[in-house]
DOLO-473596 format. One line per 3 residues: their letters; for each residue x, y, z of C-alpha. Coordinates in pm, whole numbers, plus 32768, in hexadecimal, padded with zeros to 4 digits. Layout:
a> X/Y/Z ~ ...
END
This chain:
xxx> BE4C/CD43/CF89 ~ BED7/CE0D/D0A7 ~ C034/CE9E/D089
xxx> C137/CE1C/D17F ~ C146/CF77/D21A ~ BFD1/CF5E/D269
xxx> C008/CE33/D34C ~ C0AB/CE99/D491 ~ C14A/CD6D/D53B
xxx> C17B/CE2B/D681 ~ C007/CE82/D690 ~ BF99/CD20/D63E
xxx> C089/CC8C/D73E ~ BFF9/CD77/D844 ~ BE99/CD02/D7ED
xxx> BF0D/CB99/D80B ~ BFB8/CBEB/D956 ~ C10B/CB83/D8CE
xxx> C23A/CC31/D95D ~ C322/CC53/D833 ~ C473/CCF8/D840
xxx> C4CA/CE05/D742 ~ C5A4/CD0C/D685 ~ C487/CC0D/D676
xxx> C394/CD18/D602 ~ C47E/CD82/D4E8 ~ C4BC/CC18/D487
xxx> C349/CBC2/D47D ~ C2F9/CD02/D3BE ~ C3FC/CCA1/D2B5
xxx> C37A/CB3B/D2A5 ~ C215/CBB7/D283 ~ C27E/CCA5/D16E
xxx> C327/CB83/D0B9 ~ C1EF/CAAB/D0D5 ~ C111/CBC3/D056
xxx> C202/CC0A/CF39 ~ C1F2/CA9C/CED2 ~ C075/CA9C/CEED
xxx> C06B/CBCD/CE09 ~ C14A/CB16/CD12 ~ C056/C9F0/CD14
xxx> BF31/CADB/CCD3 ~ BFD7/CB43/CB8C ~ BFD0/C9E2/CAFF
xxx> BEC7/C9AE/C9F2 ~ BDEB/C88C/CA62 ~ BCC0/C8D8/C984
xxx> BCFE/C79C/C8B7 ~ BD27/C6B9/C9E7 ~ BBFB/C5E8/CA48
xxx> BB8C/C60D/CBB1 ~ BBE4/C4E1/CC89 ~ BB9E/C475/CDEC
xxx> BCEA/C3BB/CE06 ~ BE45/C3F7/CD7E ~ BE61/C28F/CD08
xxx> BD56/C1BA/CC61 ~ BC84/C0FB/CD5C ~ BBE9/BFA9/CD15
xxx> BB4C/BE8E/CDD6 ~ BC62/BDB9/CE67 ~ BB83/BCB7/CF0C
xxx> BB76/BB53/CE92 ~ BA3A/BAB9/CE0A ~ B95D/BA0E/CF07
xxx> B96C/B897/CEE1 ~ B8AB/B7A2/CFB9 ~ B985/B6BE/D08E
xxx> B968/B5DF/D1BE ~ B98A/B687/D312 ~ B982/B60C/D477
xxx> B834/B5A8/D505 ~ B7D7/B613/D668 ~ B85B/B4D5/D70D
xxx> B9AA/B4EF/D658 ~ B9CF/B65E/D6AF ~ B986/B61D/D81F
xxx> BA64/B4E8/D832 ~ BB9B/B5B0/D89E ~ BAE7/B6B3/D972
xxx> BB6A/B6BC/DAD9 ~ BA0D/B714/DB5C ~ B8C0/B6D8/DAB5
xxx> B754/B6C1/DB1A ~ B611/B68F/DA54 ~ B6CF/B679/D90B
xxx> B772/B7D0/D94C ~ B8D0/B84A/D99E ~ B8EF/B8BE/DB08
xxx> B9DC/B9E8/DB2B ~ BA39/BACD/DC48 ~ B96F/BC08/DC76
xxx> BA1A/BD39/DBE0 ~ B90F/BE42/DC1A ~ B8A9/BEBA/DD70
END
């Protein structure tokens, strides 16, 4: 991992066309150093015994079982439609 001194906030801000003041540059350099220090601390943790996972929490199917039930037929569905024609809903055009 790169040392915090290897990452120059002023250079990166120039590449990103950000006009940072000297105080902002110093602040961001310190914050970046803190983040990198924490990342280095995390790299030291032994995770060899931890099983690889795609999610941090166990995932399972949360859907209910499909059960047959009675639904509206076409006439019932169209009964409250403000506009209908040929057993279809008539809606305003939304695409030009």
